[in-house]
All heavy atoms as an XYZ file, in Angstrom:
603
protein
N     155.008    152.638     56.089
C     155.092    153.595     57.114
C     154.270    153.215     58.346
O     153.355    152.340     58.194
C     154.592    154.934     56.540
C     155.303    155.404     55.307
S     154.580    156.879     54.950
C     156.014    157.906     55.295
N     154.575    153.808     59.377
C     153.655    153.538     60.535
C     152.280    153.903     60.300
O     152.101    154.862     59.468
C     154.199    154.185     61.799
O     154.285    155.603     61.524
C     155.689    153.749     62.150
N     151.350    153.362     60.959
C     149.978    153.616     60.681
C     149.640    155.074     61.199
O     150.128    155.591     62.056
C     148.998    152.729     61.394
O     149.128    152.729     62.739
N     148.747    155.696     60.394
C     148.327    157.122     60.709
C     146.994    156.937     61.425
O     146.169    156.212     60.967
C     148.235    157.896     59.478
C     147.659    159.270     59.745
C     149.530    158.084     58.805
N     146.732    157.684     62.481
C     145.483    157.509     63.211
C     144.299    157.776     62.326
O     144.287    158.630     61.475
C     145.646    158.580     64.290
C     147.025    158.899     64.446
C     147.608    158.634     63.038
N     143.204    157.024     62.516
C     142.053    157.201     61.729
C     141.451    158.563     62.098
O     141.518    159.052     63.227
C     140.952    156.141     62.143
C     139.630    156.452     61.498
C     141.532    154.740     61.838
N     140.987    159.229     61.044
C     140.502    160.474     61.245
C     141.538    161.689     61.259
O     141.273    162.856     61.641
N     142.690    161.381     60.922
C     143.882    162.312     60.975
C     143.602    163.350     59.906
O     143.239    163.044     58.781
C     145.153    161.581     60.661
S     146.587    162.360     61.282
N     143.527    164.589     60.237
C     143.186    165.650     59.224
C     144.441    166.077     58.491
O     145.486    165.657     58.742
C     142.623    166.878     60.005
C     143.532    167.541     61.045
O     144.753    167.361     60.882
O     143.018    168.217     61.977
N     144.113    166.881     57.486
C     145.093    167.247     56.527
C     146.238    168.017     57.171
O     147.438    167.880     56.973
C     144.440    168.302     55.501
O     143.456    167.516     54.801
C     145.530    168.731     54.383
N     146.024    168.935     58.179
C     146.978    169.600     58.899
C     147.967    168.639     59.710
O     149.178    168.756     59.564
C     146.400    170.581     59.956
C     147.401    171.401     60.715
C     146.837    172.383     61.710
C     147.905    173.183     62.333
N     147.621    173.415     63.675
N     147.366    167.629     60.346
C     148.140    166.690     61.049
C     149.001    165.885     60.142
O     150.189    165.585     60.380
C     147.309    165.777     61.924
O     146.560    166.468     62.825
N     148.459    165.458     59.073
C     149.120    164.722     58.022
C     150.340    165.579     57.428
O     151.401    165.062     57.192
C     148.303    164.228     56.901
C     147.329    163.103     57.314
C     146.201    162.830     56.291
C     148.113    161.780     57.537
N     150.061    166.854     57.232
C     151.125    167.723     56.711
C     152.225    167.865     57.756
O     153.443    167.839     57.319
N     151.845    167.868     59.025
C     152.970    167.945     60.078
C     153.754    166.648     60.096
O     154.958    166.663     60.301
C     152.309    168.235     61.460
C     151.746    169.578     61.528
C     150.861    169.815     62.722
O     150.588    168.845     63.493
O     150.362    171.058     62.922
N     153.111    165.476     59.877
C     153.859    164.208     59.802
C     154.727    164.247     58.658
O     155.944    163.888     58.746
C     152.851    163.067     59.900
C     152.141    162.982     61.179
C     153.643    161.688     59.551
C     150.891    162.042     61.127
N     154.281    164.682     57.476
C     155.117    164.782     56.310
C     156.396    165.617     56.577
O     157.422    165.250     56.199
C     154.252    165.351     55.111
C     155.065    165.433     53.833
C     155.106    164.437     52.979
C     155.781    166.649     53.657
C     155.781    164.594     51.724
C     156.607    166.752     52.424
C     156.610    165.728     51.504
N     156.186    166.700     57.215
C     157.194    167.704     57.472
C     158.340    167.020     58.421
O     159.468    167.285     58.153
C     156.756    169.007     58.039
C     155.924    169.803     57.129
O     156.055    169.541     55.961
O     155.148    170.637     57.703
N     157.972    166.145     59.163
C     158.887    165.422     60.018
C     159.703    164.409     59.279
O     160.885    164.218     59.424
C     158.170    164.663     61.262
C     157.581    165.694     62.212
C     159.060    163.687     61.944
C     156.669    165.180     63.233
N     158.989    163.686     58.395
C     159.659    162.698     57.482
C     160.555    163.374     56.444
O     161.665    162.860     56.091
C     158.679    161.848     56.766
C     157.789    161.069     57.819
C     159.299    160.876     55.794
C     156.615    160.447     57.304
N     160.233    164.576     56.037
C     160.927    165.311     54.990
C     162.170    165.932     55.692
O     162.174    167.152     56.020
C     160.157    166.371     54.358
C     160.752    167.141     53.306
O     161.866    166.787     52.837
O     160.304    168.250     52.932
N     163.173    165.103     55.886
C     164.370    165.522     56.704
C     165.107    166.660     56.096
O     165.719    167.422     56.900
C     165.249    164.285     56.905
C     164.613    163.052     57.503
C     165.647    161.857     57.476
C     164.269    163.435     58.950
N     165.276    166.821     54.810
C     166.006    167.930     54.277
C     165.114    169.160     53.980
O     165.506    170.196     53.435
C     166.787    167.580     53.053
C     165.978    167.120     51.890
O     164.713    167.036     52.026
O     166.547    166.605     50.928
N     163.799    169.013     54.262
C     162.775    170.083     54.137
C     162.768    170.811     52.688
O     162.641    171.902     52.538
C     163.052    171.216     55.122
C     163.185    170.716     56.629
N     162.024    170.197     57.217
C     164.180    170.502     57.436
C     162.400    169.761     58.351
N     163.724    169.918     58.505
N     162.863    169.848     51.710
C     162.789    170.287     50.340
C     161.339    170.080     49.740
O     161.074    170.285     48.564
C     163.833    169.505     49.476
C     163.611    168.036     49.327
O     162.735    167.534     49.970
O     164.287    167.431     48.498
N     160.467    169.667     50.563
C     159.017    169.430     50.090
C     158.800    168.101     49.429
O     157.679    167.836     48.913
N     159.736    167.276     49.455
C     159.664    165.911     48.848
C     160.151    164.901     49.847
O     161.145    165.109     50.509
C     160.585    165.814     47.541
C     160.259    166.897     46.476
C     161.383    166.830     45.380
C     158.870    166.602     45.890
N     159.538    163.680     49.873
C     159.982    162.674     50.668
C     160.636    161.574     49.695
O     159.935    161.130     48.790
C     158.927    162.124     51.615
C     159.278    160.780     52.241
C     158.509    163.044     52.648
N     161.780    161.137     50.162
C     162.463    160.159     49.297
C     162.468    158.761     49.906
O     162.044    158.706     51.153
C     163.967    160.504     49.075
O     164.597    160.486     50.233
C     164.067    161.814     48.292
N     162.824    157.687     49.234
C     163.019    156.392     49.849
C     163.940    156.425     51.008
O     163.634    155.844     52.021
C     163.555    155.409     48.703
C     162.775    155.127     47.542
C     163.504    154.390     46.540
N     164.307    153.278     47.058
C     163.816    152.021     47.156
N     162.626    151.722     46.699
N     164.574    151.087     47.735
N     164.992    157.148     50.863
C     166.060    157.180     51.948
C     165.352    157.884     53.186
O     165.726    157.454     54.304
C     167.200    157.873     51.474
C     167.999    157.031     50.474
O     167.885    155.807     50.364
O     168.867    157.632     49.708
N     164.726    158.804     53.033
C     164.130    159.535     54.135
C     163.100    158.659     54.918
O     162.985    158.607     56.194
C     163.370    160.861     53.725
C     164.366    161.908     53.406
C     163.785    163.161     52.765
O     162.809    163.059     51.919
O     164.226    164.242     53.153
N     162.293    157.881     54.079
C     161.291    156.930     54.675
C     162.021    155.877     55.466
O     161.793    155.525     56.552
C     160.405    156.304     53.591
C     159.490    157.412     53.037
C     159.609    155.190     54.236
C     158.669    156.941     51.870
N     163.135    155.366     54.726
C     163.906    154.208     55.360
C     164.453    154.698     56.723
O     164.403    154.030     57.710
C     164.975    153.722     54.478
C     165.766    152.600     54.958
C     166.920    152.281     54.099
N     166.652    151.980     52.700
C     166.255    150.728     52.308
N     166.056    149.778     53.194
N     165.981    150.513     51.081
N     165.141    155.865     56.737
C     165.699    156.376     57.988
C     164.663    156.619     59.066
O     164.842    156.166     60.231
C     166.511    157.570     57.620
C     167.183    158.210     58.839
C     168.201    157.245     59.449
C     167.968    159.497     58.324
N     163.622    157.278     58.718
C     162.640    157.670     59.709
C     162.106    156.262     60.339
O     161.911    156.137     61.492
C     161.522    158.423     59.072
S     162.016    160.158     58.891
N     161.783    155.312     59.425
C     161.201    153.988     59.961
C     162.339    153.307     60.834
O     162.065    152.738     61.905
C     160.811    153.067     58.833
C     159.484    153.560     58.331
C     159.165    152.744     56.957
C     158.346    153.538     59.195
N     163.518    153.359     60.415
C     164.653    152.690     61.202
C     164.824    153.406     62.600
O     165.034    152.648     63.579
C     165.964    152.721     60.434
N     164.666    154.774     62.564
C     164.745    155.410     63.822
C     163.584    155.147     64.804
O     163.793    155.207     65.979
C     164.777    156.927     63.595
C     166.097    157.410     62.900
C     165.871    158.909     62.490
C     167.293    157.216     63.905
N     162.577    154.605     64.292
C     161.482    154.290     65.174
C     161.467    152.732     65.547
O     160.608    152.285     66.100
C     160.041    154.563     64.528
O     159.789    153.790     63.311
C     159.914    156.000     64.144
N     162.583    152.120     65.063
C     162.715    150.663     65.308
C     161.951    149.815     64.342
O     161.676    148.604     64.706
N     161.603    150.305     63.145
C     160.893    149.518     62.191
C     161.688    149.555     60.872
O     161.306    150.240     59.921
C     159.521    150.186     61.947
O     158.838    150.390     63.172
C     158.634    149.287     61.149
N     162.800    148.804     60.789
C     163.455    148.831     59.522
C     162.693    148.065     58.478
O     161.793    147.168     58.835
C     164.779    147.920     59.939
C     164.331    147.100     60.997
C     163.339    147.925     61.854
N     162.785    148.411     57.220
C     162.042    147.848     56.165
C     162.939    147.307     55.021
O     163.970    147.732     54.817
C     161.047    148.839     55.481
C     159.962    149.258     56.469
C     161.734    149.950     55.018
N     162.427    146.244     54.440
C     163.257    145.623     53.328
C     163.072    146.507     52.063
O     162.184    147.380     52.017
C     162.655    144.277     52.972
O     161.391    144.347     52.443
N     163.931    146.287     51.166
C     163.847    147.005     49.837
C     162.516    146.715     49.123
O     161.883    147.627     48.646
C     164.967    146.566     48.933
C     166.246    147.249     49.231
O     166.317    148.253     50.064
O     167.300    146.675     48.866
N     162.050    145.531     49.260
C     160.729    145.096     48.653
C     159.614    145.962     49.250
O     158.810    146.589     48.595
C     160.460    143.675     48.788
C     159.110    143.307     48.323
N     158.719    143.264     47.020
C     158.027    142.948     49.048
C     157.468    142.878     46.886
N     156.951    142.681     48.138
N     159.512    146.012     50.608
C     158.412    146.764     51.286
C     158.578    148.240     50.906
O     157.608    148.984     50.624
C     158.470    146.523     52.823
C     158.130    145.036     53.102
C     157.577    147.456     53.504
C     156.815    144.630     52.666
N     159.801    148.778     50.924
C     159.972    150.173     50.581
C     159.515    150.425     49.156
O     158.878    151.502     48.861
C     161.459    150.607     50.683
C     161.753    152.040     50.815
C     160.964    152.776     51.806
C     163.272    152.166     51.108
N     159.798    149.591     48.207
C     159.370    149.675     46.920
C     157.806    149.726     46.821
O     157.250    150.548     46.016
C     159.912    148.584     45.903
C     161.447    148.763     45.706
O     161.977    149.731     45.845
N     162.040    147.601     45.298
N     157.215    148.918     47.508
C     155.679    148.796     47.546
C     155.144    150.134     48.123
O     154.258    150.733     47.549
C     155.226    147.660     48.297
C     153.716    147.725     48.528
C     155.563    146.270     47.544
N     155.777    150.618     49.192
C     155.274    151.789     49.712
C     155.358    152.982     48.778
O     154.491    153.853     48.657
C     156.110    152.060     51.079
C     155.815    151.151     52.220
S     156.963    151.255     53.581
C     156.719    152.892     54.087
N     156.579    153.009     48.144
C     156.799    154.167     47.195
C     155.804    154.000     46.018
O     155.345    155.104     45.637
C     158.204    154.167     46.633
C     159.196    154.614     47.637
S     158.977    156.332     48.270
C     159.464    157.248     46.798
N     155.540    152.914     45.475
C     154.687    152.786     44.296
C     153.235    153.163     44.697
O     152.484    153.752     43.935
C     154.708    151.311     43.810
O     154.186    150.514     44.596
N     152.877    152.892     45.947
C     151.521    153.245     46.381
C     151.353    154.636     46.621
O     150.219    155.321     46.332
C     151.184    152.459     47.708
C     150.983    150.902     47.565
C     150.744    150.313     48.845
C     149.741    150.642     46.641
N     152.355    155.311     47.195
C     152.168    156.680     47.671
C     152.832    157.749     46.534
O     152.767    158.946     46.820
C     152.895    156.952     49.009
N     153.323    157.241     45.491
C     154.040    158.116     44.526
C     153.383    157.901     43.190
O     153.886    157.109     42.357
C     155.524    157.826     44.483
C     156.217    158.620     43.436
O     156.995    158.014     42.645
N     156.020    159.929     43.334
N     152.146    158.593     42.968
C     151.465    158.290     41.717
C     152.174    158.645     40.487
O     151.889    158.003     39.374
C     150.202    159.119     41.915
C     150.477    160.177     42.879
C     151.524    159.612     43.727
N     153.133    159.512     40.446
C     153.808    159.995     39.285
C     155.016    158.893     38.965
O     155.516    158.891     37.833
C     154.402    161.367     39.336
O     155.326    161.456     40.305
C     153.308    162.274     39.536
N     155.347    158.159     39.941
C     156.457    157.267     39.685
C     157.882    157.953     39.650
O     158.869    157.228     39.148
N     158.000    159.217     40.014
C     159.235    159.913     39.850
C     160.164    159.654     40.962
O     161.320    160.235     41.004
C     159.009    161.389     39.569
C     158.381    162.114     40.795
O     158.097    161.417     41.754
O     158.138    163.261     40.612
N     159.815    158.895     41.984
C     160.676    158.597     43.165
C     160.563    159.494     44.298
O     161.321    159.480     45.284
N     159.619    160.465     44.222
C     159.463    161.403     45.255
C     157.972    161.460     45.667
O     157.056    161.401     44.789
C     159.820    162.880     44.807
C     161.265    162.951     44.400
C     161.467    162.993     43.041
C     162.220    163.101     45.282
C     162.839    163.082     42.612
C     163.548    163.120     44.851
C     163.810    163.187     43.496
N     157.754    161.712     46.977
C     156.348    161.799     47.448
C     156.161    163.232     47.923
O     156.918    163.712     48.630
C     156.149    160.820     48.657
C     156.263    159.405     48.204
C     154.735    161.091     49.209
C     156.183    158.396     49.408
N     155.168    163.911     47.284
C     154.857    165.321     47.664
C     153.945    165.294     48.820
O     153.227    164.215     49.069
C     154.323    165.970     46.400
C     155.370    166.232     45.348
C     154.824    166.437     43.993
N     155.927    166.616     43.028
C     156.670    165.546     42.606
N     156.440    164.379     43.036
N     157.522    165.715     41.730
N     153.791    166.382     49.484
C     152.914    166.488     50.611
C     151.411    166.086     50.187
O     150.733    165.357     50.878
C     152.995    167.840     51.316
C     152.242    167.981     52.598
C     152.201    169.291     53.194
C     153.569    169.586     53.779
N     153.643    170.727     54.656
N     150.948    166.605     49.080
C     149.643    166.384     48.571
C     149.468    164.932     48.358
O     148.398    164.334     48.623
C     149.410    167.163     47.346
O     150.277    166.919     46.343
N     150.493    164.155     47.795
C     150.325    162.758     47.563
C     150.216    161.981     48.878
O     149.506    161.059     49.029
C     151.591    162.221     46.819
C     151.726    162.826     45.508
O     150.749    163.172     44.845
O     152.887    162.858     44.959
N     151.071    162.418     49.804
C     151.216    161.862     51.207
C     149.757    162.054     51.933
O     149.228    160.985     52.402
C     152.180    162.459     52.037
C     152.407    161.920     53.403
C     153.212    160.722     53.586
C     151.828    162.523     54.509
C     153.437    160.209     54.871
C     151.936    161.927     55.728
C     152.765    160.891     55.911
N     149.268    163.180     51.902
C     147.851    163.431     52.459
C     146.843    162.699     51.770
O     146.025    161.976     52.429
C     147.606    164.931     52.487
C     146.142    165.188     52.897
C     148.549    165.755     53.400
N     146.740    162.681     50.494
C     145.770    162.029     49.718
C     145.788    160.476     49.957
O     144.809    159.818     50.220
C     145.904    162.201     48.201
C     144.816    161.622     47.338
O     143.616    161.857     47.729
O     145.137    160.847     46.444
N     147.083    159.945     49.963
C     147.188    158.472     50.141
C     146.660    158.148     51.563
O     145.954    157.039     51.694
C     148.622    158.108     50.061
C     148.981    156.651     50.445
C     148.583    155.711     49.634
C     149.466    156.382     51.718
C     148.834    154.371     50.022
C     149.751    155.067     52.147
C     149.418    154.030     51.252
N     147.028    158.818     52.648
C     146.499    158.385     53.983
C     145.078    158.668     54.123
O     144.370    158.071     55.003
C     147.345    159.153     54.962
C     148.755    158.503     55.169
N     149.848    158.840     54.439
C     149.086    157.429     55.793
C     150.874    158.131     54.619
N     150.447    157.181     55.451
N     144.482    159.677     53.345
C     143.026    160.040     53.529
C     142.183    159.064     52.677
O     141.038    158.903     52.964
C     142.782    161.418     53.259
C     143.285    162.322     54.378
C     142.987    163.825     54.156
O     142.747    164.300     53.047
N     142.879    164.553     55.192
N     142.730    158.589     51.596
C     142.117    157.804     50.715
C     142.891    156.490     50.214
O     143.260    156.272     49.025
C     141.762    158.602     49.396
C     141.024    159.801     49.646
O     139.874    159.811     50.104
N     141.725    160.893     49.552
N     143.205    155.634     51.211
C     144.123    154.467     50.970
C     143.576    153.507     49.908
O     144.323    152.923     49.195
C     144.323    153.823     52.246
C     143.216    154.277     53.043
C     142.812    155.520     52.576
N     142.254    153.539     49.720
C     141.651    152.620     48.731
C     142.008    152.979     47.273
O     141.920    152.150     46.331
C     140.148    152.449     48.902
O     139.586    153.776     48.810
C     139.863    151.907     50.257
N     142.391    154.192     47.096
C     142.690    154.649     45.673
C     144.018    154.011     45.247
O     144.244    153.871     44.117
C     142.817    156.169     45.619
C     141.540    156.864     45.597
C     141.696    158.300     45.162
N     140.709    159.057     45.832
C     140.781    160.361     45.929
N     141.800    161.095     45.460
N     139.870    161.099     46.546
N     144.880    153.764     46.262
C     146.205    153.161     45.849
C     145.924    151.692     45.491
O     146.378    151.165     44.587
C     147.128    153.133     47.162
């Protein structure tokens, strides 16, 4: 994903998540990430997308929840 500004607070991260969550179901999928990045001119390979998902999706169920997204960006060393 594109870099998140240092010091980005939970509210701002939640707003970013809501933009990426295109169908507004509270979950971000691989396809939503791929599309959002492509729309910003940053297409990603399947390999990079797999790495991104594995880092930000601790349950491994294929979905990133808002709490996972916020935690990942506030504590990237945990990934």
